[in-house]
N, C-alpha and C positions, 0 to 999 in steps of 0.2 A: 081345619086346623092349619095354622101357618107353618110353613116349612123353614128350617134353618137355612139361611143362605150358605152357599158353598164357601167355606172358610179355609181354603188351602193354605197350608202353613208357609211353604218356602219354595220359590221357584229355583230352577237350576242356576239361572243367572245370578240370583241373589246370594247363593251359597259361595260364589267366588268373589263377591264384591266387598269393598270396605264398607263398614256400617257405622251408623251413629245411633244414639239413643236419646229419648226424651221421656219425661215422667209427667203424666197428666192425671188429674182427678176430676171426674165428672159424675159423681154419684156412685152407685153400686158398680164394682169392678167387673162383675159378670156382664153387665150391659155394655160398658165401654170396650171391654175386651172383644166382644162379638162384633162391635161396629168397626173396629180397627183391623181385625184379622183378615178381613176381606179385601184390603187395599193393596194394589199393585205397588211393589217397592217396600212393603212391610215384610220383614223377615220373620219377626217373632213378636208376640205380645204376651207379657207376663203380668199377672195380677199381683199386687203387693201393697205395701204401706209406706207412707212418707210423712214427715212432719212431726214425728215423736221419737221416743227413745227405743233402743233395741229391746230392753227387758219387757216392754209392753206391746211389742209388735207382733201380736197374735190376735186371731179373730175374736176369741172370747173377750179379751180385754178391750180391743178397739171398738167392739159393739157397745161398750158402756158409754162411749162418746166423750170420755174425759182424758184421753191419753195424748191428745194433740195430733194424732195421726189422721190422715185421709186415706180412704180406699183409693188406690191409684193403679194405673197400668204403666208398665215400662215398655215403650215401643222401640224395637230395634228395626232400623230401616236403612235403605240404600239411598243416600242423598242425591245420587245421580238419577234416581227414578222418581223420588218424591221429596219435596223440600219440607223443612220444618214449618214454613209458612202455610203450605198446603195441608199439612197435618193439623195445624190450628184451625183451618177452615172446617175440616171434618169434626174436630173437637167441639167447636161452637155449634155445629148442627147436630151432634150426637147427644146433647143434653141441653137443659135449660140453664144458661149461665146467669139468669136473673133471680134464681131462687137461692136465698141465703141459708147455708147449712142444711140443705135438703135437696132431694130430687123426688117429686111426687110424694108418695107415702113414706119414703125412706127419709127420716129426719135425724139430724145430729151433725155435729162438727165433722164427723168421719165421712159424711156425704157431701162436703163442700166442693165447690167448683174452684179448682186451683191449677196453676201451671207452676211446676217446680223447675225453675230454670237452673241449668248447670253452669252457665257462664253469662257474661255481659251481653254477648250477641243474642243468645236465646231470650234474655230479658228484654232487650231492645225490640226484637221481632214481636214478642208477645205484647209489649206496650203499644206498638204500632198497630197491631191487629185489633186490640180492644178500642183504640182511638178511632180506627177506620169504621168498625162496626157501630160504635156510638154515634159518630158523625152521620153515618148513613141511616141511622134510626132503624136498624135491622130488627131490634127488639123493642117492644112497647114499654118495657121497664128497664131501669139501669142495670148494666152488667155488674155483677158482684164478684166475679172471678178474681181470686187473689193471685198475686205473683209472689212466690216464696222461694228462697234459695234452697237448692237441693243439697242438704247436708248429709243425708243418708237415705238409702232405699232398702227395704226389707221384703224379700219375696213372701207372698202369702203361702199358706199351707197347700200342699199338693192337690187336695180335693177341690180347691177353688180354680185351678188352672183349666182352661178350655171348658169351663162349666157349661156354657150355653150349648156347645157342640155335644157334650156328653149327656146332657139332660134336656133335650129339646122339647119334651112333652110336659115338663113341669109347668104349672100354671104361672109362676113368676116369670119364667123365661118366655112363655107364650105371650104374656101380656105386657112385658117390659123390654126384655133384651131383643127379641126378634123384631118388634116394631121399630126399635131404634136402629138396628142393623139395616132393615129395609128402607128406612128413611134416608140413611147415608147412601145406600145403593141408588136411590132415586135422585138425590140431590148431587151426587158425585159419581155419576155413571162412568165418566172418563177415567176414574181412579180405581175401578173395581177389577180384580184379577179375572182373567178369562179362563 
């Protein structure tokens, strides 16, 4: 049985550092949360919803696939330790950005690949990253990741937070979240917390 990678939440250095946030959608938030929590310079990762309205920002409604939301993670990070550009490197390795409105068996608009940019600089960095990956032919199919303005972010229900860490033996976590976290550990060993 695969082990959950050590996903320490916050270093002493990060506690006293100024932070930034970004909002990313790469399928099920349980999986992306587990992949990002292990990164050095990441202070916190929270599962939530973006792209829809407040009144339907809850798991039961979002699962219907018709609210406009995506399951997202809000990553709080120390930009002196890890840049938004490097977070995007991890983002594109932590899911399949060529699948439209799905990740594996998880299908629906709520599982889309999206970068919710907070400002023009984030949008520009994201556009450049997609262009770079496309020109390098990193993926055999076109990248379908959307760039969407972050108009609002809604935290997911408490039971979704740190889900992979709290439920490491669940079959879904064993077969989806842990392999994605391990893939990130392998591809980005220099970014993993010690």
